[in-house]
Short mmCIF file of the C-alpha atoms (twelve columns), coordinates in Angstrom:
data_MODEL
# 
_entry.id   MODEL 
# 
loop_
_atom_site.group_PDB 
_atom_site.id 
_atom_site.type_symbol 
_atom_site.label_atom_id 
_atom_site.label_alt_id 
_atom_site.label_comp_id 
_atom_site.label_asym_id 
_atom_site.label_seq_id 
_atom_site.Cartn_x 
_atom_site.Cartn_y 
_atom_site.Cartn_z 
_atom_site.pdbx_PDB_model_num 
ATOM 1   C CA . MET A 1   64.276 -6.471  25.855 1 
ATOM 2   C CA . ASN A 2   64.118 -5.568  22.150 1 
ATOM 3   C CA . ILE A 3   61.150 -6.041  19.815 1 
ATOM 4   C CA . ASP A 4   62.138 -5.961  16.120 1 
ATOM 5   C CA . LEU A 5   59.368 -6.399  13.551 1 
ATOM 6   C CA . TYR A 6   59.890 -6.717  9.798  1 
ATOM 7   C CA . ASN A 7   57.286 -6.529  7.018  1 
ATOM 8   C CA . GLY A 8   58.908 -8.545  4.255  1 
ATOM 9   C CA . ASP A 9   60.097 -11.896 2.951  1 
ATOM 10  C CA . CYS A 10  61.500 -13.848 5.905  1 
ATOM 11  C CA . LEU A 11  64.213 -15.394 3.739  1 
ATOM 12  C CA . GLU A 12  65.559 -11.993 2.713  1 
ATOM 13  C CA . VAL A 13  65.269 -10.578 6.240  1 
ATOM 14  C CA . MET A 14  67.045 -13.560 7.819  1 
ATOM 15  C CA . LYS A 15  69.931 -13.219 5.367  1 
ATOM 16  C CA . GLY A 16  70.652 -9.900  7.065  1 
ATOM 17  C CA . LEU A 17  70.604 -11.310 10.612 1 
ATOM 18  C CA . PRO A 18  73.878 -12.255 12.327 1 
ATOM 19  C CA . GLU A 19  74.837 -15.896 12.564 1 
ATOM 20  C CA . SER A 20  74.030 -17.569 15.909 1 
ATOM 21  C CA . SER A 21  71.939 -14.618 17.134 1 
ATOM 22  C CA . VAL A 22  68.634 -16.355 17.982 1 
ATOM 23  C CA . ASP A 23  68.103 -18.633 20.985 1 
ATOM 24  C CA . LEU A 24  64.672 -19.995 20.083 1 
ATOM 25  C CA . VAL A 25  62.341 -20.104 17.080 1 
ATOM 26  C CA . VAL A 26  58.634 -20.703 17.661 1 
ATOM 27  C CA . THR A 27  56.624 -20.711 14.454 1 
ATOM 28  C CA . SER A 28  53.864 -22.318 12.419 1 
ATOM 29  C CA . PRO A 29  54.811 -21.973 8.748  1 
ATOM 30  C CA . PRO A 30  52.274 -22.001 5.906  1 
ATOM 31  C CA . TYR A 31  52.136 -25.569 4.621  1 
ATOM 32  C CA . ASP A 32  50.529 -27.323 1.651  1 
ATOM 33  C CA . ASP A 33  47.284 -25.642 0.521  1 
ATOM 34  C CA . ILE A 34  45.396 -25.831 3.818  1 
ATOM 35  C CA . ARG A 35  44.797 -22.067 4.188  1 
ATOM 36  C CA . SER A 36  44.487 -19.049 1.943  1 
ATOM 37  C CA . TYR A 37  46.312 -16.152 3.605  1 
ATOM 38  C CA . GLY A 38  45.426 -13.361 1.193  1 
ATOM 39  C CA . ILE A 39  48.934 -13.461 -0.260 1 
ATOM 40  C CA . ASN A 40  50.623 -16.222 -2.249 1 
ATOM 41  C CA . TYR A 41  52.815 -18.293 0.067  1 
ATOM 42  C CA . LYS A 42  53.098 -21.176 -2.403 1 
ATOM 43  C CA . GLY A 43  56.382 -19.767 -3.627 1 
ATOM 44  C CA . VAL A 44  58.020 -20.004 -0.195 1 
ATOM 45  C CA . ASP A 45  61.518 -21.427 -0.576 1 
ATOM 46  C CA . PHE A 46  61.403 -23.935 2.272  1 
ATOM 47  C CA . CYS A 47  64.997 -25.057 1.808  1 
ATOM 48  C CA . GLY A 48  66.254 -21.475 1.874  1 
ATOM 49  C CA . VAL A 49  64.148 -20.699 4.944  1 
ATOM 50  C CA . ALA A 50  65.348 -23.831 6.765  1 
ATOM 51  C CA . ASP A 51  68.987 -23.114 5.888  1 
ATOM 52  C CA . ASN A 52  68.785 -19.563 7.223  1 
ATOM 53  C CA . ILE A 53  66.860 -20.464 10.374 1 
ATOM 54  C CA . SER A 54  69.556 -23.042 11.099 1 
ATOM 55  C CA . ARG A 55  72.259 -20.430 10.473 1 
ATOM 56  C CA . VAL A 56  70.861 -17.771 12.816 1 
ATOM 57  C CA . VAL A 57  70.047 -20.174 15.663 1 
ATOM 58  C CA . THR A 58  72.776 -20.293 18.296 1 
ATOM 59  C CA . GLU A 59  74.539 -23.486 19.372 1 
ATOM 60  C CA . GLY A 60  72.174 -25.212 21.782 1 
ATOM 61  C CA . GLY A 61  69.241 -23.233 20.389 1 
ATOM 62  C CA . VAL A 62  65.862 -24.783 19.655 1 
ATOM 63  C CA . ILE A 63  63.299 -24.563 16.848 1 
ATOM 64  C CA . VAL A 64  59.651 -25.402 17.547 1 
ATOM 65  C CA . TRP A 65  58.174 -26.207 14.125 1 
ATOM 66  C CA . ASN A 66  54.370 -26.519 14.381 1 
ATOM 67  C CA . ILE A 67  52.982 -28.178 11.270 1 
ATOM 68  C CA . ALA A 68  50.395 -30.625 9.952  1 
ATOM 69  C CA . ASP A 69  49.733 -32.399 6.664  1 
ATOM 70  C CA . GLN A 70  47.032 -31.616 4.163  1 
ATOM 71  C CA . THR A 71  44.676 -34.437 3.273  1 
ATOM 72  C CA . LYS A 72  44.125 -34.888 -0.468 1 
ATOM 73  C CA . ASN A 73  42.070 -37.685 -1.980 1 
ATOM 74  C CA . GLY A 74  41.783 -39.271 1.445  1 
ATOM 75  C CA . SER A 75  45.537 -39.415 2.162  1 
ATOM 76  C CA . GLU A 76  48.022 -37.171 3.930  1 
ATOM 77  C CA . SER A 77  50.755 -35.282 2.077  1 
ATOM 78  C CA . GLY A 78  53.669 -36.191 4.350  1 
ATOM 79  C CA . SER A 79  55.159 -32.694 3.970  1 
ATOM 80  C CA . SER A 80  55.831 -32.453 7.706  1 
ATOM 81  C CA . PHE A 81  58.178 -35.443 7.682  1 
ATOM 82  C CA . ARG A 82  60.021 -34.286 4.579  1 
ATOM 83  C CA . GLN A 83  60.634 -30.893 6.155  1 
ATOM 84  C CA . VAL A 84  61.940 -32.342 9.416  1 
ATOM 85  C CA . LEU A 85  64.224 -34.748 7.562  1 
ATOM 86  C CA . TYR A 86  65.639 -31.787 5.619  1 
ATOM 87  C CA . PHE A 87  66.406 -29.991 8.894  1 
ATOM 88  C CA . MET A 88  68.181 -33.142 10.100 1 
ATOM 89  C CA . ASP A 89  69.916 -34.458 6.978  1 
ATOM 90  C CA . VAL A 90  70.864 -31.188 5.278  1 
ATOM 91  C CA . CYS A 91  70.983 -28.590 8.084  1 
ATOM 92  C CA . GLY A 92  72.514 -30.944 10.628 1 
ATOM 93  C CA . LEU A 93  69.954 -30.328 13.372 1 
ATOM 94  C CA . ARG A 94  68.750 -32.875 15.907 1 
ATOM 95  C CA . LEU A 95  65.139 -33.952 16.237 1 
ATOM 96  C CA . HIS A 96  65.081 -33.472 19.996 1 
ATOM 97  C CA . ASP A 97  61.402 -34.365 20.455 1 
ATOM 98  C CA . THR A 98  58.313 -35.088 18.381 1 
ATOM 99  C CA . MET A 99  55.567 -33.423 20.373 1 
ATOM 100 C CA . ILE A 100 51.841 -33.503 19.708 1 
ATOM 101 C CA . TYR A 101 49.436 -30.563 19.897 1 
ATOM 102 C CA . GLN A 102 46.133 -32.303 20.603 1 
ATOM 103 C CA . LYS A 103 43.037 -30.251 19.965 1 
ATOM 104 C CA . SER A 104 39.929 -30.680 22.052 1 
ATOM 105 C CA . ASN A 105 37.763 -30.768 18.935 1 
ATOM 106 C CA . PHE A 106 38.017 -31.599 15.244 1 
ATOM 107 C CA . SER A 107 36.994 -29.558 12.212 1 
ATOM 108 C CA . ASN A 108 36.274 -32.178 9.565  1 
ATOM 109 C CA . PRO A 109 34.710 -35.525 10.550 1 
ATOM 110 C CA . SER A 110 36.292 -38.457 8.728  1 
ATOM 111 C CA . SER A 111 34.269 -41.292 7.246  1 
ATOM 112 C CA . ASN A 112 37.060 -43.718 6.332  1 
ATOM 113 C CA . ARG A 113 39.629 -43.113 9.113  1 
ATOM 114 C CA . TYR A 114 39.747 -41.885 12.700 1 
ATOM 115 C CA . HIS A 115 39.033 -38.203 13.298 1 
ATOM 116 C CA . GLN A 116 42.092 -35.963 12.968 1 
ATOM 117 C CA . VAL A 117 42.643 -34.028 16.208 1 
ATOM 118 C CA . PHE A 118 46.355 -33.179 16.339 1 
ATOM 119 C CA . GLU A 119 49.271 -31.316 14.798 1 
ATOM 120 C CA . TYR A 120 52.996 -31.909 15.171 1 
ATOM 121 C CA . MET A 121 55.250 -29.736 17.293 1 
ATOM 122 C CA . PHE A 122 58.694 -30.837 16.127 1 
ATOM 123 C CA . VAL A 123 61.365 -29.676 18.562 1 
ATOM 124 C CA . LEU A 124 64.647 -29.387 16.674 1 
ATOM 125 C CA . SER A 125 67.941 -28.387 18.261 1 
ATOM 126 C CA . LYS A 126 71.368 -27.231 17.115 1 
ATOM 127 C CA . GLY A 127 73.382 -29.673 19.166 1 
ATOM 128 C CA . LYS A 128 72.270 -30.434 22.695 1 
ATOM 129 C CA . PRO A 129 69.567 -27.985 23.884 1 
ATOM 130 C CA . LYS A 130 71.127 -25.481 26.269 1 
ATOM 131 C CA . THR A 131 67.855 -24.723 28.068 1 
ATOM 132 C CA . PHE A 132 64.989 -26.827 29.357 1 
ATOM 133 C CA . ASN A 133 62.614 -25.457 31.954 1 
ATOM 134 C CA . PRO A 134 60.007 -28.222 32.314 1 
ATOM 135 C CA . ILE A 135 56.453 -27.183 33.019 1 
ATOM 136 C CA . LYS A 136 55.196 -29.176 35.993 1 
ATOM 137 C CA . ASP A 137 51.424 -28.912 36.071 1 
ATOM 138 C CA . ARG A 138 50.420 -32.570 35.706 1 
ATOM 139 C CA . LYS A 139 48.607 -33.616 38.877 1 
ATOM 140 C CA . ASN A 140 50.315 -36.660 40.373 1 
ATOM 141 C CA . ILE A 141 47.858 -39.212 41.741 1 
ATOM 142 C CA . TYR A 142 50.704 -40.842 43.729 1 
ATOM 143 C CA . ALA A 143 51.834 -37.578 45.383 1 
ATOM 144 C CA . GLY A 144 53.658 -38.186 48.666 1 
ATOM 145 C CA . LYS A 145 54.246 -41.869 47.930 1 
ATOM 146 C CA . VAL A 146 57.635 -43.413 47.242 1 
ATOM 147 C CA . GLY A 147 58.179 -44.294 43.597 1 
ATOM 148 C CA . SER A 148 56.008 -46.761 41.718 1 
ATOM 149 C CA . TYR A 149 54.995 -50.309 42.481 1 
ATOM 150 C CA . GLY A 150 57.703 -52.916 41.963 1 
ATOM 151 C CA . GLU A 151 61.353 -52.232 41.190 1 
ATOM 152 C CA . ASN A 152 62.380 -49.114 39.302 1 
ATOM 153 C CA . THR A 153 64.750 -50.501 36.653 1 
ATOM 154 C CA . SER A 154 66.455 -49.318 33.480 1 
ATOM 155 C CA . THR A 155 67.230 -51.822 30.696 1 
ATOM 156 C CA . GLN A 156 70.708 -51.579 29.141 1 
ATOM 157 C CA . THR A 157 71.706 -52.368 25.533 1 
ATOM 158 C CA . ASP A 158 72.866 -55.862 26.502 1 
ATOM 159 C CA . GLY A 159 69.527 -56.625 28.142 1 
ATOM 160 C CA . SER A 160 70.760 -56.310 31.712 1 
ATOM 161 C CA . LYS A 161 68.862 -54.172 34.169 1 
ATOM 162 C CA . ILE A 162 70.031 -51.484 36.564 1 
ATOM 163 C CA . THR A 163 67.926 -50.738 39.624 1 
ATOM 164 C CA . ARG A 164 67.394 -47.034 40.177 1 
ATOM 165 C CA . PRO A 165 66.616 -45.470 43.559 1 
ATOM 166 C CA . LYS A 166 63.029 -44.480 44.209 1 
ATOM 167 C CA . LYS A 167 61.992 -40.920 45.035 1 
ATOM 168 C CA . VAL A 168 58.991 -39.451 46.818 1 
ATOM 169 C CA . ASN A 169 56.456 -38.343 44.193 1 
ATOM 170 C CA . THR A 170 55.763 -34.611 44.184 1 
ATOM 171 C CA . GLU A 171 52.267 -33.109 43.979 1 
ATOM 172 C CA . TYR A 172 52.761 -32.089 40.349 1 
ATOM 173 C CA . GLY A 173 54.864 -33.867 37.749 1 
ATOM 174 C CA . MET A 174 56.365 -32.803 34.445 1 
ATOM 175 C CA . ARG A 175 54.050 -32.775 31.453 1 
ATOM 176 C CA . HIS A 176 54.037 -35.491 28.848 1 
ATOM 177 C CA . ASN A 177 54.937 -34.532 25.276 1 
ATOM 178 C CA . VAL A 178 51.284 -34.551 24.179 1 
ATOM 179 C CA . TRP A 179 49.720 -31.176 24.983 1 
ATOM 180 C CA . MET A 180 45.956 -30.747 24.822 1 
ATOM 181 C CA . MET A 181 45.129 -27.094 24.217 1 
ATOM 182 C CA . LYS A 182 42.300 -24.952 22.997 1 
ATOM 183 C CA . THR A 183 42.411 -23.757 19.408 1 
ATOM 184 C CA . SER A 184 42.396 -20.064 18.496 1 
ATOM 185 C CA . GLY A 185 38.817 -20.570 17.342 1 
ATOM 186 C CA . GLN A 186 37.799 -21.797 20.780 1 
ATOM 187 C CA . ASP A 187 39.440 -18.962 22.697 1 
ATOM 188 C CA . GLY A 188 38.144 -16.375 20.206 1 
ATOM 189 C CA . SER A 189 41.524 -14.952 19.130 1 
ATOM 190 C CA . SER A 190 41.219 -15.964 15.460 1 
ATOM 191 C CA . LYS A 191 37.992 -13.961 15.131 1 
ATOM 192 C CA . LYS A 192 39.366 -11.013 17.052 1 
ATOM 193 C CA . TYR A 193 42.544 -10.734 14.975 1 
ATOM 194 C CA . LYS A 194 41.162 -11.994 11.651 1 
ATOM 195 C CA . HIS A 195 43.734 -14.688 10.929 1 
ATOM 196 C CA . PRO A 196 42.764 -18.155 9.621  1 
ATOM 197 C CA . ALA A 197 45.554 -20.233 11.193 1 
ATOM 198 C CA . MET A 198 46.641 -18.982 14.604 1 
ATOM 199 C CA . PHE A 199 47.981 -20.787 17.606 1 
ATOM 200 C CA . THR A 200 47.077 -19.408 21.018 1 
ATOM 201 C CA . VAL A 201 49.192 -17.265 23.352 1 
ATOM 202 C CA . ASN A 202 49.323 -20.215 25.775 1 
ATOM 203 C CA . PHE A 203 50.792 -22.393 23.022 1 
ATOM 204 C CA . ALA A 204 53.587 -19.892 22.336 1 
ATOM 205 C CA . SER A 205 54.144 -19.044 26.012 1 
ATOM 206 C CA . ASP A 206 54.566 -22.635 27.137 1 
ATOM 207 C CA . HIS A 207 57.215 -23.345 24.501 1 
ATOM 208 C CA . ILE A 208 59.005 -20.053 25.211 1 
ATOM 209 C CA . LYS A 209 59.106 -20.847 28.932 1 
ATOM 210 C CA . SER A 210 60.303 -24.391 28.211 1 
ATOM 211 C CA . TRP A 211 63.154 -23.693 25.789 1 
ATOM 212 C CA . SER A 212 64.436 -20.201 26.667 1 
ATOM 213 C CA . ASN A 213 65.278 -17.950 29.594 1 
ATOM 214 C CA . GLU A 214 64.386 -14.353 30.352 1 
ATOM 215 C CA . GLY A 215 66.496 -12.023 28.204 1 
ATOM 216 C CA . ASP A 216 66.958 -14.583 25.394 1 
ATOM 217 C CA . THR A 217 66.051 -13.758 21.794 1 
ATOM 218 C CA . VAL A 218 63.072 -15.533 20.201 1 
ATOM 219 C CA . MET A 219 62.161 -15.364 16.509 1 
ATOM 220 C CA . ASP A 220 59.002 -16.104 14.529 1 
ATOM 221 C CA . PRO A 221 59.722 -15.863 10.775 1 
ATOM 222 C CA . PHE A 222 56.007 -16.355 9.969  1 
ATOM 223 C CA . LEU A 223 54.616 -13.820 12.419 1 
ATOM 224 C CA . GLY A 224 50.977 -13.842 11.302 1 
ATOM 225 C CA . SER A 225 48.868 -11.936 13.825 1 
ATOM 226 C CA . GLY A 226 51.752 -11.573 16.295 1 
ATOM 227 C CA . THR A 227 50.979 -14.244 18.902 1 
ATOM 228 C CA . THR A 228 54.605 -15.221 19.532 1 
ATOM 229 C CA . GLY A 229 55.550 -11.566 19.939 1 
ATOM 230 C CA . VAL A 230 52.807 -11.022 22.520 1 
ATOM 231 C CA . ALA A 231 54.040 -14.033 24.504 1 
ATOM 232 C CA . CYS A 232 57.645 -12.791 24.363 1 
ATOM 233 C CA . LYS A 233 56.671 -9.349  25.592 1 
ATOM 234 C CA . ASN A 234 54.817 -10.915 28.526 1 
ATOM 235 C CA . LEU A 235 57.760 -13.173 29.394 1 
ATOM 236 C CA . GLY A 236 60.657 -10.712 29.078 1 
ATOM 237 C CA . ARG A 237 62.236 -12.145 25.919 1 
ATOM 238 C CA . SER A 238 63.636 -10.106 23.047 1 
ATOM 239 C CA . PHE A 239 61.759 -10.811 19.850 1 
ATOM 240 C CA . ILE A 240 62.261 -10.811 16.086 1 
ATOM 241 C CA . GLY A 241 59.071 -11.119 14.048 1 
ATOM 242 C CA . ILE A 242 58.827 -11.283 10.261 1 
ATOM 243 C CA . GLU A 243 55.593 -11.198 8.228  1 
ATOM 244 C CA . LEU A 244 55.151 -10.978 4.467  1 
ATOM 245 C CA . ASP A 245 51.495 -9.948  4.330  1 
ATOM 246 C CA . GLU A 246 51.092 -6.223  4.986  1 
ATOM 247 C CA . ASP A 247 47.610 -6.496  6.526  1 
ATOM 248 C CA . TYR A 248 48.648 -9.208  8.993  1 
ATOM 249 C CA . PHE A 249 51.811 -7.269  9.795  1 
ATOM 250 C CA . LYS A 250 49.749 -4.218  10.755 1 
ATOM 251 C CA . ILE A 251 47.575 -6.380  13.025 1 
ATOM 252 C CA . ALA A 252 50.631 -7.942  14.666 1 
ATOM 253 C CA . LYS A 253 52.423 -4.634  15.138 1 
ATOM 254 C CA . GLU A 254 49.418 -2.991  16.789 1 
ATOM 255 C CA . ARG A 255 48.652 -6.043  18.906 1 
ATOM 256 C CA . ILE A 256 52.197 -6.319  20.269 1 
ATOM 257 C CA . LYS A 257 52.370 -2.567  20.851 1 
ATOM 258 C CA . ASN A 258 49.153 -2.591  22.912 1 
ATOM 259 C CA . GLU A 259 50.035 -5.687  24.963 1 
# 
């Protein structure tokens, strides 16, 4: 297991990485003007970053792109969709799943629309994903019973139906693609590590377990306070972390070292 940390521009660092050398990317890039990070990220070359992430990811590799849209003048920016379409249309990646990170609270009450409580977790893949280890922790209320009520059918393109065999329901089923998780503010990590936009170790760990195997290489090109690196160290994955801000890099380096 190797841990390689770089204090620098992720675009320049990734240019020096071998093609098809990363199995999984888990990251939350700076987007719109939602946070001030102490260093100017407005000049981030998204297209260059996306091109190089796509280059270094191996065939069958996955990118988990956690992002949301800034609200200006009462409307959302739509940056998240434009970025994902670039990954698909220009980089040739697949949008394997549009997952939702649902928060258990909301920061800013809305007066003219429903309260905003989620972010996107776009799961992009270079071809068919080579790894999927589903997390099965959803309590099944029909555990021990055979299938569901009525016939278990699958509708074909011509409208016809195929009957599928029923199985005995297990005690725990696979998660849905909406994950409710605590925020870093709720678990205290954002205060402890002084970073304004963290995801939690559980967030990173669950994606790492889902889309990679022990010994694989995981990368976070926007390392921040080092959360993805901590999760990789716990789970036996090699890790490449890149952070532009020197102060955050020092926090991440020390945090991963002490884990």
